BAZA-8051 format. One record per residue: x, z, y of N, C-alpha, C in turn. Coordinates in steps of 0.1 Angstrom, whole numbers, plus 5000, padded with zeros to 4 digits. Atoms other than C-alpha are relative to their C-alpha. Example, Ala and Ser with C-alpha at 12.3 -4.5 7.8 and 13.67 -1.06 7.14 Angstrom:
# residues 2
500950004988512350784955500950005012/499150004989513750714989499250085011/
This chain:
# residues 196
499649875001483948674830498950105005/501049904997481648974830500550105011/499649904990481549224859500450134993/499649885006483049564853498850105001/501249915001480749864845499950095013/500349924988479250094871501050125001/499049894999481650384862501349955006/498750064995484650164869499849975015/500250034986483150054902500050125009/500149874992482450414913501450055001/498649955000486050514903500949935011/499150084991487650234924499450005014/500650034986485150204953499150125004/501149924994481950404958500250154999/499849855001483050754946501550045003/498649974996486750724955500150055014/499949944987487850914985501549995005/498749994994490850945009500450154999/499649865001492651265000501150045009/498949954992494751485022500550144995/499549885007495251784998500149964985/499650055014496751764963500150114990/499749905011496751944930501550004997/498649995003500152064919500249944986/499950085013500351794891500849885002/499150114997503151554888499449864996/500350145003502851174887501349944994/498850055007505251004862500449875006/499550134995507450714872499449894991/500750105009505950534842498749965005/501350034995502550554857500149925013/499850084988503850434891500449864997/499750145004505350134873498749924995/501350065004501950064857499149965012/500750034988500250084890500649875007/499450114993502749844906499849874992/500250135008502549594877498649955001/501450054999498749584879499849945014/500350054987498749544917500649865003/499350124997501149254916499249874997/500950125004498349024902499049965011/500950034989496349034934500549875007/499550134994496448694952500650025014/499450024987498748614981500249855003/499850154997499148284999501449954995/498750065006501748064982500750104991/499449905009502348354958501250065007/498849964992504648484986500450154997/499749865004504348854975501050085009/499049944990506049005006500050165000/500049855000505149374999501250054993/498949935006508049604992499550155000/500449865000507449974982501150094996/499149895003509650274983499250124996/500749885005508250554962500850125002/499349884997509350884975499550114990/500449915011509351124945500850135001/499149894999512251364953499750085012/500149924988512151664977500949955011/499050054990515251504994499449885008/500650124993513351175001498950045009/501149954992510351365014500650065013/499449944988512651565038500549895009/499550114992514151235050498849945008/501250064994510651115058499450095011/500849904992509351435074500249985015/499950014985510851385110499249885006/500750124995508951045112498550035000/501449985002505551205104499350065013/500849934990502851295130499750144995/500149865004502351665130498850024990/501149985009498951645114500149944986/499850065013500251445085501150064991/498849945007503251665075499550074987/500349925012501551905051499449914989/500650085011499451645032501149914994/499050095005502551425028501150084992/498949925007505051695018499450064987/500549945012502651834992499549894990/500450115009501651494977501149984990/499050025010503451434944500849875003/499250124997504451084956499549955014/500350074988504550914990500649864999/499550145000504850534989500049955014/499950084988506150355019499749864997/500450145002504250035018500549915011/499250074990506449785036499849854998/500050144999506849415044501449945001/498850074999509749195037499849875009/500350114991509748955067500949884997/499350125005512248725049499549974986/500650035013509948695019500249864996/499950155003510348315021501349974992/498850035008513848345005499750004985/500350005014512148404972499049894996/501050105003509648114975500449894991/499650105010511747864956499750054986/500349955014511348094926498550034998/501449965001507848224933498949895002/501050114997506147904945500849864999/499250125002508247614930499249875002/500850134999505247364933500149945014/499850054987506047334970501550025005/498549984997509847284975500350025014/499749984986509547285013499550145005/500649884995507847625015501050105007/499049914994510947825022500449965014/499650044987512047615051498950005010/501150004991508547595065499950145008/500049874994508647975071501350045007/498749974994512348005078500249945013/499950084988512047755106498950045010/501149964991508947925122499850154999/500149865001509448295128498650065002/501349954998505948355141499149984987/500850035012504348185111500550094988/499549915010506648385088499550155002/500449874997505848715105498550034997/501449985003502048675104499749994985/500350025014502048555068500650124992/499449885007504348845057499150125002/500749884998502349105074498650004994/501350015006498948975063500050024985/500050005014499848925027500550134994/499549875004501849255024498950105001/501249914998498749435038499049984989/500950035012496549265012500650074988/499449945012499049374985499950165001/500249864999498849734999498650044996/501449975005495049724993499949994985/500050015015495649604958500750124993/499349885005498049894953499150124999/501049895000495350134962499049984989/501050025011492849974939500650024986/499349985013495349974910500250144998/499749865002496250334916498750074996/501349945003492550434916499549964986/500450055013491950224885500750074989/499249935010494650414866499950155002/500349864999493350754876500650085011/499349924989495350844907499050005012/500750004987493850944940501049965011/499250064990495150794972499750075014/500149964986495750905008500849915009/499350104992496650595028499950055015/500049954986497650675064501049925009/499150034989499150565097500550145004/499649874995500250855119501550034997/498649985002504050805116500749915009/499250084992506850655135500749894992/499550115008507550315120501549985002/498650024997510850275137500950104993/499249905007512150605123500049984985/500150025015510950525088500949884997/499250115003512650185090501550035001/498649964998515850335102500550084988/499649905011515850605075500049934986/500150055014514850385045500349854999/499950145001515250015054501149945009/499150054990518149995078500949884995/499150125003520049665079499349904991/500750095009517349485059498949935008/501150074994514449245067498750074997/501249925004511949515054499650095011/500549914990509749695078498750074994/501149925005507249975071498749955005/501350044996503549905072499150135001/500849875000501650225061500650084989/499749905010502150535040498950024991/501149985010500250595008500450124992/499749885009500250944993499249984987/500550025013499550934956500150134992/500049895009498551204931498650034995/501349965005495651404919499450095011/500649934989493451504948499350134998/500749885000492051844955498649985006/501450034995488251774957499450115008/500649884992487552124971500449985015/499550014986489452025003499549875007/500550134994487551695010499150035012/501050004989485851645043498749934995/501250085004482251525041500249855002/499850144999482151155035499449945012/500550064988481850945066499149884997/501050115003479050685069500749875001/499550145000479550315065498949925008/501050084993477950055087499249914990/500950085009475049845073500649865000/499650145001475649485062499749935013/500450084988473749355092500950045013/499249974989476049545116501449935000/498650055001479249385103500149864994/499950135007478349065084498849925003/501250094998476148765087500249874992/500050135007475348435071499949895010/500150124990475848095088499849874992/
């Protein structure tokens, strides 16, 4: 398989930015479905696919989220066309008989070990959240992933009574490039990586 071209690499990685201001331009549900369909192909261990996403597109849903936001994140979230609550289903293993039939004991392995289940759920859902960002950028959307919210309040408002817990928020839309901060530096390879 050939590598993708330089323009695509720039769109997804080197020229992509984290946005906190948005153009007044809607994002269609069809495009969100395309993003989601593309992101689902990223690898997870045992094909466990524990990420769950709640796409907040209505003013009512955004108002429900607002009390959980840190003060500095309110405006960017309320003005984003879409805010995705990227979450984790900590009982993901219930779907393993369907998603990973080659290992019939997979469901019980996780169901009988809560710590193993929790770490695998969180790790793999976080990976999937990264895939979601890459898919959104690939299809022309800008992203504003963030912490800075009260997870417990979000979980109560959107996932009460379920095994799903929020991980991070992801604002989606078409970013306002005029409002970008200067790009932050990145560490050199030698500072963060090595060969052994």
